[in-house]
C-alpha positions in Angstrom: -118.1 -85.0 60.4 -119.2 -81.3 60.4 -116.7 -78.6 61.0 -116.4 -77.2 64.6 -117.3 -73.7 63.4 -120.9 -74.8 62.8 -121.3 -75.3 66.6 -120.1 -71.9 67.5 -123.2 -70.0 66.4 -125.4 -72.5 68.2 -123.5 -72.2 71.4 -123.5 -68.4 71.1 -127.3 -68.4 70.6 -127.8 -70.6 73.7 -125.6 -68.3 75.8 -127.4 -65.2 74.6 -130.8 -66.7 75.3 -129.7 -67.7 78.8 -128.3 -64.3 79.5 -131.5 -62.7 78.3 -133.6 -64.9 80.6 -131.4 -64.1 83.5 -131.6 -60.4 82.9 -135.4 -60.5 82.8 -135.8 -62.8 85.8 -133.3 -61.4 88.4 -135.9 -61.4 91.2 -136.2 -65.2 90.7 -132.5 -65.7 91.2 -131.9 -63.5 94.2 -132.5 -65.0 97.6 -135.4 -63.5 99.4 -133.9 -61.9 102.5 -135.0 -59.0 104.8 -134.2 -55.6 103.3 -134.9 -56.6 99.7 -138.1 -55.6 97.8 -140.7 -58.3 97.8 -141.3 -59.8 94.3 -144.7 -58.7 93.0 -147.4 -61.3 92.3 -151.1 -61.4 91.4 -152.7 -64.6 92.7 -156.2 -66.0 92.3 -158.5 -66.2 95.3 -159.5 -69.8 96.0 -163.1 -68.6 96.5 -163.2 -67.2 92.9 -163.1 -63.6 93.9 -160.8 -61.1 92.1 -157.0 -61.9 92.1 -154.9 -60.2 94.8 -151.8 -58.3 93.6 -149.1 -57.4 96.1 -148.6 -54.0 94.5 -152.2 -53.1 95.3 -151.4 -53.6 99.0 -148.7 -51.0 99.2 -149.2 -48.9 102.3 -150.2 -52.0 104.3 -148.1 -54.5 106.2 -148.6 -57.8 104.4 -148.0 -61.4 105.6 -147.6 -64.0 102.9 -148.0 -67.5 104.3 -147.2 -70.4 101.9 -148.8 -73.7 103.1 -150.2 -77.0 102.0 -153.1 -79.1 103.2 -150.9 -82.2 103.8 -148.3 -80.2 105.9 -148.8 -80.8 109.6 -146.7 -77.8 110.7 -148.8 -75.7 108.3 -152.0 -76.9 109.8 -150.7 -76.2 113.3 -149.6 -72.7 112.3 -152.9 -71.7 110.7 -154.9 -71.1 114.0 -152.1 -68.9 115.3 -152.1 -66.9 112.1 -155.9 -66.7 112.2 -155.8 -65.3 115.8 -153.2 -62.7 114.8 -155.2 -61.8 111.7 -158.2 -61.1 113.8 -156.2 -59.1 116.4 -154.5 -57.0 113.7 -157.7 -56.3 111.8 -157.5 -54.0 108.8 -154.0 -52.9 109.7 -152.4 -56.0 108.1 -153.2 -58.0 105.0 -152.7 -61.7 105.6 -152.5 -63.9 102.6 -152.5 -67.7 102.9 -151.1 -69.1 99.7 -152.0 -72.7 99.2 -149.5 -74.6 97.1 -151.4 -77.9 96.6 -155.1 -78.7 96.6 -157.4 -75.7 96.2 -160.6 -77.5 97.0 -159.3 -79.1 100.2 -157.8 -75.7 101.2 -161.2 -74.0 100.6 -163.0 -76.7 102.6 -160.5 -76.5 105.4 -160.8 -72.7 105.6 -164.6 -72.8 105.5 -164.8 -75.5 108.2 -162.4 -73.6 110.5 -163.7 -70.1 109.6 -160.2 -68.8 109.1 -159.9 -65.0 108.5 -156.8 -64.8 106.2 -157.4 -64.3 102.5 -157.0 -67.7 100.8 -155.0 -67.6 97.6 -153.7 -70.3 95.2 -150.1 -70.4 94.1 -149.6 -69.9 90.3 -146.7 -72.3 90.1 -144.1 -69.5 90.0 -144.7 -67.3 93.1 -143.6 -70.0 95.6 -140.4 -70.5 93.5 -139.8 -66.7 93.4 -140.2 -66.5 97.1 -137.7 -69.3 97.7 -140.2 -71.7 99.2 -138.3 -74.9 99.9 -140.0 -75.9 103.2 -143.5 -75.4 104.6 -144.8 -73.3 106.2 -142.9 -70.4 104.7 -143.9 -67.0 105.9 -142.8 -63.6 104.5 -143.5 -60.3 106.2 -143.6 -57.3 103.9 -143.6 -53.7 105.2 -145.9 -51.0 104.0 -143.3 -49.8 101.4 -143.0 -53.3 99.9 -139.7 -54.4 101.5 -139.3 -57.8 103.1 -138.8 -57.6 106.8 -138.9 -61.3 107.8 -138.7 -64.7 106.2 -139.5 -67.6 108.6 -141.1 -71.0 109.0 -142.1 -70.1 112.6 -145.5 -68.4 113.0 -144.4 -66.8 116.3 -141.5 -65.1 114.5 -143.7 -63.7 111.8 -146.3 -62.5 114.3 -143.6 -60.8 116.4 -142.1 -59.1 113.2 -145.5 -57.7 112.3 -146.1 -56.5 115.9 -142.8 -54.7 115.7 -143.7 -53.0 112.5 -147.1 -52.0 113.8 -145.4 -50.5 116.9 -143.3 -48.1 114.9 -144.6 -44.5 114.8 
């Protein structure tokens, strides 16, 4: 049997590694709530265009909609989001982040002619945004601060309309 003191350095190393990970990933551990800065991301476009980075959209109101092709509430929300996207025009960047099947999402958007920018989740962004149910919508103001987190498209649209009404 090995002495217990041999385990102490192993345990200390594990604690140090965990503390280091936590220190460098705080935005993954904090709940995403209104008033906090939105975690940055750069996600690929499903159509193969250049990736979209949240930091590049500073100065614009941004809607980030996480959805899946198998999710009935998501499919019901997309037409409402599309209508709002067309009404807002260039004043709002609307990002539809697909979390499952890129090809099915691309076909669905093409068939419906949806206006939001279609992106693919990278496997981390949905986790960092606290996506546990779908649809999951986050409204980010022009300074990069989260203003609404909701699963109801009407709530997200109302939050954007309030932001746009401010002088």
